[in-house]
N, C-alpha and C positions, 0 to 999 in steps of 0.2 A: 672819842669814838675814833675808831680806827680807820683811817681811807682805805678805800678798797685800792688794790694795787693796779698799776697799769696794764700788767698780762690779764688779770681779772677784767677787766673793762673792754680790753680787747677780744677775749673770749666771750664776752656778753654780746657784746656788739657783731661780733661775726657769727654766732649762733641767731640773734635775732636779722641779721642781712641775709643770712642763709635761707632763714625760714619765710622769708619776704620773697627772696629770689625763687625758692621752691614752689612759694603760692605763686607767684607770678607764671612760673613756668607752667604749673597746673591748671592756672586760669586759660592761659595762651593755647594749650593743649586741647581744654574742653571747648574753645571755640574751635581749632582745628578739626577736632573730632565730630564736633557739631554741625561744621560746613560738610564734612566728607559723608556723614549720615545724610543731611539734608538733600546733597547732589545725588545720593545714590536712592533715597527712596522717593524724593520728588520728581526724580527723572525716570528713565527706564532702569527699572531694578534689574533687570537681567537680558541680554542678547537672548532672543528666544527664536528657535529655527521654526521654520514653516512645516506645519503640519500637513502631510499627504495624503489624501485619500483616493480610494478606487472611484470609478464610476457608480453612479447609484442604478440599483436596480427599478427599475419603473413597469408596475403592473397595471393593465387596463384590460377590460373585457375585450376578448379577440386577439390580444398581443402572442405572438408565438414562443411564449415561455412555458415550458414542461414542468409538469409536477417535480421532476427530479431535479430540474434547474433551480426552483425556489426551495427546496430541503438542502440541496448542496450549498446554496448562497447562507442559509441561515447556520449551517455546520460551520461555513468557512468564517461564519462572524461569532463562532462561539456559543451559541444559541443552545439552551439545554433542553433536551426532549424531556418531556414529562405526560402525565397522563390527561392532566387538564391544566393549561396554562393560567398561573393567578399573578404572575409578576413579569415587568419587562425583562426580555432575553429568556425567555421561554417559549416553547413550541410544542405541539403536537400533530398526530398523521393520522390519518384515515384515508380508505381507497379515495383517490383523487381528491383529496381534501387535505389544506393545511391550515391550522389554526395557530397563530402566534401572536404575541405582544411587543410589538416593534418599542425598542427604546426611544427615551427621547433623544431628540438630535437637533443641533442647529444646524440646519441645511444652508444652503446657499442664497435662498429666498427667506431664511429667517427660522426662529426656532418652532420645532414641532414636539408635542407632549407625546407621551408613551399613548399608544393606539392597540386595542385588541380587534384583529380582525381575521376574518374567515374567506380564505380563497379555494375556490372549485374550479377543477378543471376539465376540460374535456381531453382526449388523448394528445394532441398537437397544439392546444392554446389555453389560455386563462378564460373558463368562462363567467365566472362571477366573483365580485369583492365585495364583503358585506362587513360592514362595522357590529362587532359581536355583541355591543351593549344595547344599540337601537334597532339593530337588524337592518337597516339602511344600507342600501347599495352604493356602492362607491364608485365613480368613473374612472378614477386614477389614484394609485397609491405607491409612494416611493417607500423602499427598505433602505434604512441607513447605509452610506458604504463602509466597507473597511478600511480601518487604518493602514496604510502602508508604511508609513516610517516619518522620519524627519530629515528635513533639505537646508543644506545650508549653513548649519549652525557655525557663528564664527570664533566658538571655544570647543572645548571638549565635554562640555556640561549639555546634557539633554534634559528636558524636561517638557510636560504639558500644563501650562497654567490652569488651573484650577481653583475659584475663589472659596474661602472657609464657607461661607453661606452654602456652598452647592456639594460640601463634604459632609459623609454620615457621622450623625453626631456620636457614635459610637467609638469611632476613629479618635475624635478627638478628646474624648473622655479618658479612653485608653491611654493615650499621650501623655495627658496632663496626669493622671494617677501613676503612670510608670516614670515619668521624665521630671515633672514638676508639678507635686500636688498643693505648692502653696502660689502657683502661676497668677491667679487674681489676687492675690493678699499683699504680695511683695513689690517693692519697687525697681525691680530689676536683679537686684542681687537677693539672695535669702540668707541671712546668717543660720537661721534654724536648718536649712537645708545643709550649710556646711558642717554644722556640729554633729546632724544627723549622721552625716557620710563619714565625718571622724570617727564617732563611737563606732559603726558598725564596721568599719575598716581595721580600727584598733580588734574589734572582738574578733574578726575572722583572721587576723593575721597578714592579710594583704589586701588590695584593694578591690572590693566589692562594690563600691558606690560612688559616685562622684556629687560633686555639691552644687555643680552647675546648673544654674536655671535655664530655662527654653530660650530667654532673653538673652543669656552670656553665650548660649551654642550658637544662636544666630548672628550674634557680633562676630564670634570665631569663625564660622562660616562663610559670612560676608565679606569682613574686612581684614581676618587676620591669617597667619601662617599657622602651621601646626606646630610650631616651635614649643618646647616644653620650655619655660621659663617664667620667674617670677615677674618680670617685666612686661612678656605677652599676657600672663594671667590679669596683671593690673590694669592695663590697655581694655581688656576684655570687659571687666568689671565696669571699669569707667564708661565703655560706650554702652553697656548695656543700661546702667543709671539714666544716660542721656536717652536712649532709645524709650526707655519706659516714661520718661518725662514729657518726650516730643510726642509721643504716637500713643493710641488704644491698644489695648489688650488685644482686640479682634484684628489692628492692623499688624500687629507684631506676630499673631498666630498665623494669619494669612501667610505671610512672609516665610514662617518656618516651614509651615506645610507645604510649602512649594519649593523651598531651599536646600531641605534637608539630603544628605546624601545617603542612596540606600543600597548601591551596588554598581557592577563594572559592566557595559555590554562593550565588548570588544576594547576598542579605545575610548569609546563614550563613557561618560560617568551619567549614572541614572540618579535624577534629582527630582524630589518632589514626590508624594504619596499619587498621585492621580497615573503619572509613568511608573511607577513602581509596580503598581496594580497590573498595568500591560505586561511588564517585565517579567513577574513571577509567576502570575496566572491568566493573562491572555484577554482580559474582562475589564469593564469599567469599573472605577473604584466604587460607584452606587451598588453593582452587583454582587462585593465579596460578601461572603459570611463572616461572622463575628471572629471566627477562629483565624480565617486570613488576614483579617484586619490586625488582629493581635500578631501576626507572624510580622507584619510590615512594621508596627511599632516595636515589636523585639529587634529588629534590624540596625534601629537606631543607634544602640548600643555599639555595633561593630557588624557592617554588611560582610567583611571578610570572615571574621571570626564565627559568625553565625550562618554563613553561606549554607542555606537549604538544599542544595544540589551537592553540594561537597561534604558537610557535615550535617545530614539531616535529623540526627539524634541531638545533637547540641543546637540546632534551630528549634525542634520540638519542644526541647525541655524551656528554651527561653520563651516561646510562644506559650508554654503552659504556664510560667510564670506570669506574663504580662495578664492573662485570663485570671488567675489566681488575684492578682492586685484588684482588676476590675470588680470581681466578685467580693473581694473583702470592702471595697470602698462602694458597695452598692449598685454598681454600674450594671452586673448581671446578679439576675436572682440563682439560685440553687439549680432549677431546672435548665435555664441556659446554659450557665456553666458546665452543668453534665453534659449536654448536648455538645459543645462547643470543644470541650478538653478531649472529647474522644474522636473526633474528625482527623483523619490522615492530612498529610501536608497539601494534598492536591494542586501540586505545581504543574504547571505547563513544561514543555519541551526546553531544555536548558536554554535561559539566556535569551529569549527572543521577546524583542519590544514588536517586531514586524519583520517579514522576509521582505529584505532588500530587493529592488531589481535595477541594479546599477545601470544596465543602460539605459531604462526607460525614464531612470532620474535624470541621468545627462542630457535626454530629451528634453525635460521639463525644465532645465536651468536654461537652456538655448531659448525656449519659447517664452520663459520670463523675462530674459533681458530683451527680448524682440518684441513683446507685446504689451508689457505693464509699463507704463512711464513712470518714470524716476524709482524704479524698482531698487531697493536697498535689501540686502540680507539681514537676517535678525531681528525682524520686525512681529515676528509671531503672526504670520499670516495663515490662511487656511486655502490649501490647493486641492480644488476638485480635478480630480483627472478622468480619462476617458478608459484608464485599464481596466480589463476585465479578469480579476483575481483567478477563474477559472482556466481561463486560454494561458495566462500568465504561467500558472501553477503546471499545466499539462504539457506546455511546450518545454519549460525547463525539465520535466520529467522525462520527457522525449529525447533532449539533448543529451542528458546525462546517462540515458540508456544506450543510444544508436552510436554516438560519436565513438565510444569505445570499441564497438564493436566494427568498425568502418577503418579504425586506426591500423588495424592488421595488413590492410591492403594498401592504405593511403599514408601510412608512417603515424608517428606518434605525434607529430606538430600540426597536425590537421585541426582547422580552426572553421568555424560556423558564425553565420548571423542571421537572425530571424527577424521578422516585422510582419506584424499581423493586424490587419486594419479593417473595420467594419465595411462590408461592400458597398453601402450606400452612402453613410454619412464620413466616410473617410476617418472615424476617430480610431487612433491607435489603442488596438485592445491588449497587446503585448509585444515586448521586444528584447531580443538576447543578442548582445553584445560579442561573445564569444563561446568557444566550447564549454568553458566553466562560466554557467551562468550568473553567480554568485559573486564573480571576480570583479573589483572595481579597477579597470585596466582600459586598455583600447578599445571603443566602443565600434567594433566592424560594421554595425548596422547603420550608423549615422555617419560613419567618416571613412569607412574603405572604398575608396574606388576601383573598382574590379571589371575586367571586361567581360561585357553581360553574353556575348554569344547570341545562342539561338533564341534566348528570352526577347530579342528584338523583334522577331517575326510577325508577331501579330499586327504590330504597326505597320508594317509594309504590306500585308494583307489586308489589313482595313483601308489603309489608303487607296488600293485598288478596288475594294466593293464601294466606295464612295463615289465610282464612277459606273453606276449600273449598265449604261448604253454600252459600255466596253469589255466589263468584267463581271463575271457571276463565280458562283461555288463550283458550277461545271466547266468553267473556261479551261481549256486546254494550256497547259503549261510545258513548253521545252524542256526534257532533261538528258542533253547530250553534251559531250566535251563541250567547254567554254573556255575564251581566252579574250581577256579584254586588254587594251593598251590606252595608257594615257597621252597626252600631248608629248611627252618626253619619250614615249616609245617605250617605256617601262611596260610590262604584261603581267598581268594576274590570271591565274585559272584555279578558278575555287573548284572544290569535291565535295562529293556527297560524303558523310561521314564514312558509309560502308563500300565507299569507292566504286560503287556500280551506278549504270544509267539505265533508264527504262523509257526511254524513249520520249513518250507523253505521259502527263499525269494529270488529273484534274485540280483545279485549285484548293479545292477543300483537303485533298487526300495531301497536296504537298505541303501543306501548314502541318494536318495532322501527323505525318512522319516526317517533319522537319528535314525535307530535303533541300540542300542548298543550292544547287544549281537552278531548280525552277523559282526559287525564290529571287535568286540575283536576276533573273529573267524577268522577273514579274516587276521587281523595282525598278529596272533601268527602262522598263517600256511604262511604268508611273513618272517615272522622272524622280531625280534625288531628294530635290527641292520640294517636291510634293510631300515626300515621303519624311523629311524634316519637318515640315509645316506639320504634319500629322502627328509627328512625336511633341512639338512643341504646345499642341492643341491640348495632347495626352498629359501633359504637365512636366514635359524635361525641356530643359533650358536648351535651345536651339544652338547655342555658342559652344555647347559640349560635344557636339555631333559634326564630325569631320564629314565634309562633302565629298565623300569618295567612295566606291561603288564597294569597297570592303565593309563599310558601315552598314550595308545591309543583312551582313552577316554578325552584327554586333561586335566588331573590330574597336569599340570604345568603351570608355570607363563609364559607371554609373554605381551609387551608391544603393543599397539594398531598398533604403527609403524611397530613392527616385524610382526604382524600378516597380514598387510598389504603389506609387503615385500612379504609374502609367497604367498599370493593370486594374487599378479602381475606378477609372475614368472607363475602360472600355467595359469592364462588370457592371457598371452601374448605368448601363443605356448611351453611354457617350457622355455621360453628365459628370465632369471634374468636382470632387469636394475635396478641398484641401486637406491633406493630411495634418492632423493636430493629435497632441497627447493631453494638452493644457484646456479643460472644459471651463473652470471658473476660480478666479482667485477674490479672495475677501478678508478685508483686513480685520484685525483684533475688536473693531468697535462696529463689525456687521457692514461694513461697505464694500460694495462690489466693485472692486478695482477693474475687473475685466470678466467678460462673459463671451464664449465661445456658443454662438447660433449655428449650427451646421446648415451650411449653403451649398448648392449644386447649380452648376452653370453646364449649359450645352456647349460641347466642344468640338463634337464629330457626328456625324449622321448616325440616328436611333438606329436605322435600318444596319448601316455598315456595322455598327457596334453589334448588333443582334446575331449577324450573321457570323463575324468573327467570332462570339460566345459560342454559336452552334459549331463553329469548327474545331474551337477549344475543348467542346465537350468529346468531339471525335478523336482528340487527341488522348483522351482517358480510354475510350471506349476501344479503339482501334491502332493508336498512334504509339509513340514515344512513351505515354504515361500509361498504357493499357495492364501494368503491374497492379496499379489503384484498382483498375476494374473487377480485377479477380478478388480483390480485399473486400470492397464495397460496390458492388454491381447496381445497387437500386438507387445510389444517391445523385444519378446523373452530376455528376462533379466534372470540372473542367479545369484545365491545365496546360502548362508548358514546360519542358525539359529546355535546359541548355547549357552548352559546354564551350568553354573558349578554346583557343588556337593552344594544342600541345597539352590540353587537360590542365592547365593551370586553373582553372575556375570551373565550377559545376553549380547549376542552379536549377531550382525548380520553384515556379508560382501554382498555387493550387488555389481553386475558388469554390467554394461550397455558396449554400444562400444567405448563410452568414458573415462569411469573411474571405478576405485575400490575405494568403500567407506567403511570403517570399522567403525563400532560405538560399542562401549562399554557402560553399563549402570550399577551401583551398587553404594554402599556406600562407604567413606573412613574409614569407621570404621569395615568395612566387614561383615557386618550382613545382613540378606536376605533380598531382596527386593520385593519378590514375583512377580517377572516378569520372563519370559521366553525371549529367542531371539524372538520368534515369537509374543509376546505380546508386548514388550517394542520396542528395537531397530528397530524390522522391520516397525513399525510404523512410526517411526522418518527417515527411509530410505524412505518410501514411500511417506511422506510429502514432503520430500527434491526433491526427483527424478521427481515428478509431476511436480514441479514449474522450475526443472532445463532443462525440456524437453529431455528426453533420445535418445540417439544414439540407434537405435536399434543394437543389438548383433549378428552380423552375423559371423560366425564360418566359418573359410576357412578350408574345407576338406583337411588334408593332404596325402600325397602318401600312399598307402599300406590299408588306410581305407576302408572297404567295407561293405556293406549292406545286411542282412540277414532276412528273414522271422523266427518267432519263435513261437511255439508253448507251450501250458501250460497245465501240468497234474493237476490231482485232490489234489497234495500234494504241487502246486505252484511252481513245477520246470518248466523252461523253456528248451525244446530242437529245436536244428535246424530243419526245415521242409525238409523232402524227398519226390522229385516228383517221383511218379511211384511205391513206395513200399506200400503194404497193410499189413503187419503184424505189430501186435501190439507190442509196447516196451516193454521191460521187467524193471520192476521197483525193486530195493533192499527195504530192510526195512524202509531205511531212506529216500526213495522218489528219489533216485539219478537214472538216467537214466543208465541201465547197457549196452543195446546194440540196435540197430537200430534206426529207427524212424517212426514217426507215421503220418497217414493221417486222422484217427479219433481220436481227443483228447478233453479235457475238453473245453478249450477255445481257441481262435485265437488270438494272440496277435501282437501289429503293429511292424513294421519294427526296428531291432535295428542294432548297428555296431558293428563291431571287425576288428582286423588287425592282 
């Protein structure tokens, strides 16, 4: 017998050694892949962004919510108007009555099921809330909040996690019959699917079907790149086998349903069917029709190629193929198939997950880092905010409309910032950071410190009105040329905006007309330290205020948020509620990490705040804001205009029964814009408040406030009337009343108030 040659032995042993080495390498690779998969699946599978919600609309008998308010809220939430509601997300209306089925929602205090209710209204408030099933009256009822968007994702992937058990069965059935009909039978890789795809592709002469299982697709999406190579395909199959061995089919499907890429929203990739439903239809996944679910499943094959906005016919054909597969495999009966295939695509506006409010989101990020201990992004938190979708939408619409009309006078680089807060709670309802509200850039509402001009004046007058023995609304203030000198001999001569002098003006009118010289005289009489203390109580850091006479005319800088805080305190009867945009933070395990409970504290005299608000209403009725009174004469609005030195900054703060709205306009380079508070911001406020439908500002008169009739002499000085006295008063050279009171004077003036 011939012995094997040495070369033959070497080849034999080399092959054996190579086989052993390859086997060892595959085993090691298997262990490495197993470790990689375990780390991913048993840790945090994704970096989840925080999901941000607007404020909840809370209804209770007697609350000042109008019929139109509720209807518009349901429209914002994409409720469908029907003749008779039968499913969550549907509503109907009749005269002063709204019937709807609220969607199930995981509120901050726990999950609430769908509920069928009927809400009836009086003309200005909610009259009754009833459960439609039991007819039992409800004392309070919350409508689920609007999804605003995502915050602080650490990657470009966006998703809303939703467990497989909560997803529609029709979606899962459609996915399996379309992408992997042997899913529950194979071990991660399906030879049958590979052979079936090969035959189909040969027959078609091109690639029309893939052989990858859902498990392989998941492995590729989670762990691999899109590189086309045999080695990548081999690793994909190896990973699929390990995934199938380590985890149940339901776990794999759960991950797939939340991982799959379904499109692109700007820079963000839309992942998962829950977010895909919001992106394409503006609805929760549970409310999609069968044909809409089929469209989402059809997009799995190629979201760009089947983009339904760009290629609607192509997308419809793909959807119809999915529907046919569902019918062929018994998922749909003939009638269901016929109804579904004849539906239009019914997409929402192109590529919207939610309308982003970059300025408001910037405020949220600040508050998160300040108020939530050990806050870390990417943990899938749910943020409940105070934003009112209606206020936000309307102020954005007004900015987009009014700013271009003002630019013809102010220049193309005109900027603006707006802060809207609840008058009593201080909750921030809307925020705009620039002339392009949707642009994620410099947030002027929070970060731009600008000279505030005359919007400081209410603090000066409130300081005086806290001294009822010295000052009242009728107190005469001197309006004559004035020069003040400091210790170094430097002089300052303030002037009125119109360069005129009036001799004497009553206190309330000096504020209504925004006269500078009477304001300075009043502030100096009160004392700069007293005015600064008042501003500190109103919510302004006193360290930001220079102790100089010029500060009485607003020659210092604040942000629009700070100005809003000051006016919120005045408008809330002297009680300060710290401004906030963040209402509650809940983690993915439903633990409440933070909750804001609106609290107000008395900071200044309730009586002085009331008298100041009364004067601010006179700003609108007869002063620098009277344009607004022509537009909305019966709403009893209050407000204050402001213009800084050389017209660099213009302001308006408007107050109705619901909100305090602060508007700033100017340029980032600090050049003059040729706008005053009356000609710029006031017009933006007027446009907003007309569409927002103002709540009348009814001021509750506090104790100790009483009313008196006043008379005015030829100098403009007011004196209280005295019944039964016939002698004429004696006036000093400055026009101040020295003694007595009159029954015969120049003019009778309407009633004023004092305390």
